[in-house]
Phi, psi and omega in degrees: 000140179245154177234127177232151178258136182242151167240111189256134174246108179278174177062031177277169179291332182204163174285134185201141172262122183271341179119186184268137176252139181297138180290149179297318181273138180301137178084359180287160185284346182098170182238132179271122179269130184226135172254139179233145181277348183270155176281160180275052182245137173052035176079007182299316181294323179296314179295320181292320180295322177295311181296319182292315178297317179301315179298313181298325183269354180071036182238159172290153180303330181293345179276349181245120184234125175284121183252332180216150172093032181301330182242027183226158173284336175272123185228156175236130177236145172260136182237116181275143174093352180225151172260174183304316182297317181293324177299313180297320179297313182295319180290326178290331184280339181286158175300128183287356179285176183290156173231141180279344176064000000 
């Protein structure tokens, strides 16, 4: 199981993975920046980030679990079935263009 930190921007024109941002602390794994088209109301952005990441990684939604940050733009998700390296490979391999999710 892998754990990644996200920085989510809701209310975007489309769902999009912007890439990895360097972690503040030296040696940190980095933060994945994600744009979502849904507003941050009533858990919509949380559900959308799980579904969008699962789609991008080729996994079922049940493999992606939001563990921290339910009411924050900074979120932590656990991803079952992949390690950190495989997540980076899969995200790098997808089209960097927008996805409607």
